[in-house]
Wavefront OBJ file of the C-alpha trace (Angstrom):
o trace
v 97.489 89.927 108.124
v 95.749 91.640 105.221
v 92.083 90.802 104.929
v 89.082 92.006 102.954
v 85.527 90.922 103.672
v 82.667 91.740 101.321
v 79.092 91.714 102.577
v 75.658 93.146 101.918
v 74.555 91.122 98.922
v 71.173 89.507 98.613
v 68.043 89.064 96.554
v 66.217 92.196 95.471
v 63.557 93.049 92.930
v 64.361 95.129 89.893
v 64.313 98.803 90.809
v 65.444 98.087 94.350
v 68.626 99.009 96.185
v 71.432 97.305 98.045
v 74.519 98.592 99.832
v 77.635 96.459 99.705
v 80.424 96.777 102.246
v 84.092 95.881 102.021
v 85.803 95.816 105.389
v 89.595 95.910 105.275
v 92.140 95.031 107.900
v 95.910 94.852 107.891
v 96.025 97.430 105.091
v 97.139 101.049 105.123
v 93.565 101.904 104.316
v 93.789 105.693 104.157
v 96.373 105.659 101.356
v 94.879 102.772 99.381
v 92.672 102.995 96.317
v 89.950 100.388 95.964
v 87.658 99.001 93.318
v 84.535 96.908 93.100
v 84.327 94.241 90.401
v 81.595 91.828 89.437
v 81.321 88.521 87.672
v 78.170 86.892 86.370
v 78.004 83.216 85.359
v 79.872 82.490 82.150
v 81.405 85.950 82.000
v 84.672 87.557 82.965
v 85.059 89.837 85.922
v 84.542 93.495 85.121
v 85.402 96.659 86.942
v 82.299 98.337 88.311
v 83.623 101.312 90.250
v 86.818 102.602 91.788
v 87.781 105.143 94.410
v 91.178 106.644 95.086
v 92.652 107.468 98.471
v 91.515 111.025 97.835
v 87.972 109.807 97.052
v 88.096 110.451 93.328
v 85.672 108.007 91.761
v 85.100 106.344 88.428
v 82.343 104.064 87.153
v 81.645 101.617 84.391
v 79.202 103.086 81.889
v 76.672 100.394 82.747
v 76.297 101.623 86.331
v 76.810 105.381 86.009
v 74.007 107.289 87.624
v 72.842 104.236 89.578
v 75.801 103.121 91.709
v 77.812 105.170 94.172
v 81.175 104.117 95.582
v 82.353 105.778 98.764
v 84.637 105.112 101.673
v 84.738 105.634 105.419
v 88.358 105.805 106.492
v 87.351 105.761 110.165
v 85.846 102.308 109.632
v 88.369 100.987 107.069
v 85.408 100.217 104.849
v 84.534 100.827 101.208
v 80.889 100.814 100.167
v 78.959 100.383 96.961
v 75.467 101.831 97.052
v 73.486 100.257 94.239
v 70.212 101.872 93.221
v 67.666 101.127 90.517
v 69.026 97.622 90.223
v 68.450 95.667 87.022
v 68.477 91.911 86.391
v 71.726 92.368 84.455
v 73.371 93.561 87.671
v 73.097 90.010 88.991
v 76.630 88.846 89.777
v 79.113 88.101 92.486
v 80.657 91.377 93.599
v 84.261 91.619 94.747
v 86.265 94.374 96.360
v 90.015 94.813 96.499
v 92.775 97.414 96.304
v 93.698 98.573 92.818
v 97.457 98.200 93.327
v 99.149 95.655 91.035
v 100.371 93.623 93.975
v 96.708 92.642 94.520
v 96.078 91.545 90.919
v 95.877 87.824 91.733
v 93.786 88.244 94.862
v 90.057 87.603 94.873
v 88.042 87.251 98.042
v 84.840 85.305 98.542
v 82.708 88.074 97.114
v 79.063 88.730 97.845
v 76.196 87.511 95.671
v 73.728 90.027 94.294
v 70.625 88.666 92.600
v 68.101 90.978 90.963
v 64.769 89.478 90.009
v 62.649 90.886 87.208
l 1 2 3 4 5 6 7 8 9 10 11 12 13 14 15 16 17 18 19 20 21 22 23 24 25 26 27 28 29 30 31 32 33 34 35 36 37 38 39 40 41 42 43 44 45 46 47 48 49 50 51 52 53 54 55 56 57 58 59 60 61 62 63 64 65 66 67 68 69 70 71 72 73 74 75 76 77 78 79 80 81 82 83 84 85 86 87 88 89 90 91 92 93 94 95 96 97 98 99 100 101 102 103 104 105 106 107 108 109 110 111 112 113 114 115 116
């Protein structure tokens, strides 16, 4: 059974760092591209970062230079290293494959709260 579990969120002061993890199971991980999204209250979900199976990456302009997406194929896990966090980064963060078949799927996400 396919499963994705996000973790690593929490409360951090502005300027701090957090590392989010997305553990996958039941997926052909090595050949799957993934993305992190986020949603803050009253707003739509937005793409934050993506990584292809070949580890090519892309970022939203709002997080470029601060966030790093990377993967560990040996652990079937995708990470999002978030540095120099800002209050506007406060959101629930979600991870999932980028393939269209996953378009309706959203996991439980992990809450990130950045205090000023």
